[in-house]
N, C-alpha and C positions, 0 to 999 in steps of 0.2 A: 747601298742599304746590304747587299748579301756580304760583302768582307765585314760591315760590323757584326751582323749576325754570326757569321763565323768568329770572329773576336771574342764575342759575346759567349759563345759557346767554348771555345777553349779555355775564358776565363773562367767558366763554371766548372770545368774539367779540374781547373789545375785549385781550385779553392776546395774540393770535394775528391782530389786522391788522396785514399787513406794510405796507399802504399807509399807514396813521396812524403807524407807529413810521418810517418812512422820512421823513415830514414831520417828526417829534419830533426824526427825529436833524438833519436839514435845519436846523432850529431852533437845537436848543441846543448842535451839536456844529461846525459849519460857520459862517465868518464869511463866507465869499463871497458868500451869498447876503442881498438886502434886510434878509428877515427875520431871519436868523441876527448879521449885523450889529447890527442894531437891540436884537437880544435880550442880544446881547453886550455893548453899550453900556448897557443899562438894568442889567443883574448888575454892572459896574465901577461904577456911579454909587450902585446901591443897598449895595456894599461899603462904599464910601466913608463913606456916608452913616450904617450901622451901626458902623461903628467911629469915626467921630466922636462919634457918639452916648455911646458908651460911655464913651469919655475924657471929655467934657464932665459927662455922671450924675456920674463920678468928684469933679467939683471942687465937687457940692453950690450948685451957683449959680441953682437952678429952685427955683420955689414947690413943695406939693406935687402943685397940679391940673398944672401945669406936667410936674413928674416922673410922674405917669401916663401924662399923653396920650403921653410919649416912651416910657414903658413900652409902651403900646395900639400904637407903631407900630413898635416892636419886634419883638411879637409877631406884626404882620403882617408883617415882614421876613423872620423866622423860618421862617414859613407858605409863603411864598416861595421860600426857600430850600431848604425841604423838598420844595417840589414838582418845584424844579427839579432837585433830587439822585434822586430817585425818576423823574424823566422820564426823566433819562440811564440809571439802571439798565434802565427800561421798553423803550428805544427801541436796544438792543444785542442782539448774538447772542450774544454772551459777555460778561456784566454781570462775570463774577468777575476777570476783570482790568483793567476799571475799578473795581471797589470796593477793589480791594489796590493799585492803583496810587497814586503820590504826590499827583495831584490828587484822588482817590478817598478816600482818609482824612483829604487836609486840607477837600473838600467835606463828609463825615461829621461834622470836629469843628466845623466853623463854625458847623452845626445844634443840636449836642448840649447845650452851654452852658446855652441857654433851660431845655432839658426839664430839665436838672440844678439850675437854679437853684430850683425847685418842692422841691427836696428839701434841697439844699447852697447854705447861707446864701453870696450874694457868688458865687456859680459863672457868674453873664450876666457876669461881668467877663473870661471867658477869652473872649468873644466878638471880642477883638482878634489871635484866628487866623485873623478874617476876611479878615485884610490879607494873610497868604500867599496867598489867590486873586486877589490882583489880578495876580500874576505872568499870568494869561490876556491882560493887556493885550500882551504881545509878540506873542502868536497873533492879535489882534484887529486891531494897526497895524500886521501883516508886517513886524516887525522879528527876523525871524528869523538876523538873521547876530549877533544879542545871544545867540540862543536857543544857535547853532553854538557861540561864546565860553563859554557857561555849560555847555556840556556836555564841552569840553574842560577846564574849569575842575573839573567832577566828577569825571571820569576822573583828571585829576592827583591830585585830593585823593583818590580810593580806590587808586591806586597808592603814592602816599604815605603811605598810612595806617599799616603795621605800621611803616614806618621811627620815625614820629611815635609811635606807642606805645611802642615800646620807648625813646625819647627821652622820652618823658612818664614810663614808669617809673623812669628815671635821675632826674629831676629830683625825683618824689615821694622819692626815698631823699636825694636831695640835701637836700630843706627838712626830711626828718624826723631827719637828724644834725645841722644847724645848728641848730635848733631845739632839740635835744637839750642841745646843747652852749651855746647861750645858755642854756639853763634851768640847768645848769651853772655857770655865770659870775656870772649873775643873779638866779637865785632864790633865793637868802640874802639880798638886800638888802632892808632895812625897806622896807614898802610899795611893793616892785615888784611889778607886773601879772605877771613872767615866773614866777609862783607855780605853775605846772605843766606840764608838757608839750605839752598841746593848743595851749593859749594863746602858748607861746614860737614851735609849728610855725605856727601861724599867723602870728605876726609875721614869720617866716622868710618864708609865702609873699606875705604882702602888700611886706616887702621888695626879694625878689628879682624879682618884677613889675612894681617901680619904682612902683608905686601910693603908699605911704607916706601911710597915713592920721593917722599919728601918736598912736592912740590909745594906743600901745606903746612906750616907747620908753627903750634901755637907760643906762646911767647913770653905770656905770664905765666907765674906759680900752680894758680890754679887751675889755669888750662895745660900745663904741663900734668898737674897729677889727675887730669879727668883722662891726658892721654896715657898714662900708666895702666887707669884703671882697666881701659878700654883695651888696651894690649893685652891682659893677663889674662882678662874675659875670653877674649879673642882665641887665645890657646884651647881653652876646655871648650868655646863652641865649636870648633873644626872637629872637635873630635866626637861629637855627638852624632852629627850621620854616620861616620865610619859606624860606629857602636848599634844602629839601627839596621843598618843593611849588613852587619856580621850576623847579631841575634835571627834576622830573617834565615839567611844563609845557612846557619846550624840549624835552625829549624826544619828547612827544607830536605837539607842533609840526612836528619834524623829521620822525616818522613818518607825519603828513599829509600833508607836503609832497612826501613820495619814494612818495606810495601812486599807480599811475601806470592809468589805463586801459588795456587790451589792445587795445582798438579804436582809438581815438581818442590816444592815449600822452599825454592831459592830467594833470596831477598837481593836487595840493589837494583830494583829495576825503575826507569823513570819514572817521573808524575805522573808524562804524557802518554806513558807507553800503552799500546793497546795487548801487545803479545809477550810471550814470556822469552827473554833475550838467550836462554839457556836450551826451552824445547819446542818455542814457536808457538805454544797452545796460547788461548786467549787466558788474560789475565783473571778479568772479571766479567758479569754479564752484563749488559746495554744499562740497564737500572743501576748496576751497584757503580760502573764507570763515568756515568754521569753526575753521580755524587759523591765520589772522589774528584772528579774534575773542577766542580763546583767551590773543592777546600783550597783551587790553587788560583 
């Protein structure tokens, strides 16, 4: 009983050791320190090796012995990623924010496939999800300008989402209608692949997106005429989402260029910025910033 009491005391000391948490935080979250930069480089290298291993394993080029060596190495890498994930949670005062963030979810999904492979055959191939973790390379090599541009693109996509959703719904109605019409035209032709409406809708989607697999083709003059109409329509449809997102990006860039610091009167601040990037002073009051953020 005394042994378990000591063990519990040590565990509580470990959980509340602020000095240790600060050291762990500086390694796993910061890339400005030598240890943090080394850790990030090791992490990125491990991710690349892990993804390449999954790709090579799917090619079945190795002997059974080499296969088990690769699998053992994969288990070791997964153990490393699991410890890293738990270390990130351990050193944070508010771990919930990290757990449900984009990187937190990606870090979790990067470790689960190996554990799932014990119950689901082939689940370890999902380890390619780890490739998303390579986004951290922007932080390691200080490519913050790319991060800013990425945030601009994400904001533009978020603003464009309602319009694109309406447009997608319209396209869905269009391909359903065109597929049904093609079924009415080609459905009675002997040996035709347009023998049901779902097959015809599949053909309409493939044709309208200009993919053109060629596995289903019309043979009647009316069917070919309708195909030509759908092909020409497809070219115009593809350009619409691009135009919607482009217009949103231009609008966001204009707002970003117009956002001015009340102290130094410099412009070009990011939409979510709180402080001036030139002098470090607060851009707006809390109430004004709240109104500004709601616009985005």
